[in-house]
RODO-2510 file (C-alpha; in nm, 4 decimals, decimal comma):
residues 77
     n   res          X          Y          Z
     1     m    -0,0002    -0,0010     0,0011
     2     i     0,1234     0,3474    -0,0910
     3     d     0,0578     0,6122     0,1769
     4     v    -0,0136     0,9735     0,0968
     5     i     0,1050     1,2429     0,3397
     6     e     0,0149     1,6077     0,2950
     7     t     0,2156     1,8994     0,4377
     8     n     0,1732     2,2686     0,3716
     9     e     0,4004     2,2605     0,0680
    10     k     0,4333     1,8978    -0,0380
    11     i     0,2507     1,5744    -0,1117
    12     i     0,4662     1,2799    -0,0028
    13     l     0,3987     0,9378    -0,1526
    14     v     0,5480     0,6667     0,0663
    15     c     0,5902     0,3039    -0,0380
    16     n     0,5537     0,0371     0,2317
    17     y     0,7248    -0,2238     0,0126
    18     k     1,0262    -0,1771    -0,2116
    19     t     0,8433    -0,3153    -0,5190
    20     e     0,5804    -0,0418    -0,4873
    21     k     0,8332     0,2217    -0,5860
    22     y     0,8161     0,0955    -0,9451
    23     i     0,4358     0,1017    -0,9435
    24     l     0,4427     0,4520    -0,7981
    25     a     0,6931     0,5718    -1,0621
    26     d     0,4655     0,4337    -1,3364
    27     i     0,1584     0,6070    -1,1886
    28     i     0,3417     0,9429    -1,1676
    29     a     0,4774     0,9067    -1,5229
    30     a     0,1336     0,8218    -1,6618
    31     e    -0,0641     1,0883    -1,4743
    32     f     0,1929     1,3724    -1,4783
    33     p     0,4317     1,3041    -1,7719
    34     e     0,5858     1,6564    -1,7524
    35     l     0,6614     1,6270    -1,3811
    36     k     1,0234     1,5834    -1,2749
    37     y     1,0964     1,4288    -0,9341
    38     k     1,3754     1,2560    -0,7536
    39     p     1,3044     0,9346    -0,5583
    40     s     1,3912     0,9750    -0,1953
    41     k     1,3220     0,8131     0,1442
    42     y     1,0771     0,8939     0,4180
    43     r     1,1507     0,7225     0,7489
    44     e     1,3678     0,4657     0,5640
    45     k     1,0950     0,3843     0,3119
    46     p     1,1061     0,4660    -0,0593
    47     a     0,9153     0,7874    -0,1222
    48     i     0,8500     1,0631    -0,3724
    49     f     0,8191     1,4203    -0,2559
    50     l     0,6066     1,6392    -0,4868
    51     n     0,5845     2,0154    -0,4465
    52     k     0,2196     2,1177    -0,4482
    53     d     0,2917     2,4168    -0,6695
    54     v     0,3963     2,1936    -0,9623
    55     l     0,0951     1,9648    -0,9412
    56     p    -0,2278     2,0422    -1,1183
    57     e    -0,4529     2,2241    -0,8697
    58     k    -0,6945     1,9305    -0,8614
    59     y    -0,4258     1,7042    -0,7104
    60     r    -0,2926     1,9369    -0,4382
    61     n    -0,4720     1,7709    -0,1533
    62     y    -0,4561     1,4403     0,0352
    63     k    -0,8013     1,3077    -0,0627
    64     t    -0,7640     1,3497    -0,4373
    65     m    -0,4132     1,2170    -0,4487
    66     q    -0,5076     0,9116    -0,2358
    67     s    -0,7984     0,8442    -0,4704
    68     l    -0,5686     0,8646    -0,7731
    69     i    -0,3161     0,6194    -0,6142
    70     d    -0,5929     0,3773    -0,5041
    71     k    -0,7559     0,3823    -0,8497
    72     n    -0,4304     0,3027    -1,0240
    73     i    -0,3233     0,0363    -0,7704
    74     s    -0,6543    -0,1483    -0,8147
    75     r    -0,6119    -0,1380    -1,1937
    76     a    -0,2613    -0,2867    -1,1661
    77     s    -0,3790    -0,5818    -0,9566
***
């Protein structure tokens, strides 16, 4: 499961399993092809930090981003 964390300036997508980082990278590439990001770690887990100001306005909150991730994860299974 990929967790979504929202801060004032960022959306953080955290993978609970190492294999999820590839699924997450595919989701980001498909949904936001122009977006550049650098994989990182959040509490020793693979993560992607996205600045809210580079995301389309629709995806700048926890609820919408979690829905996007859940929808794509269920398609992949």
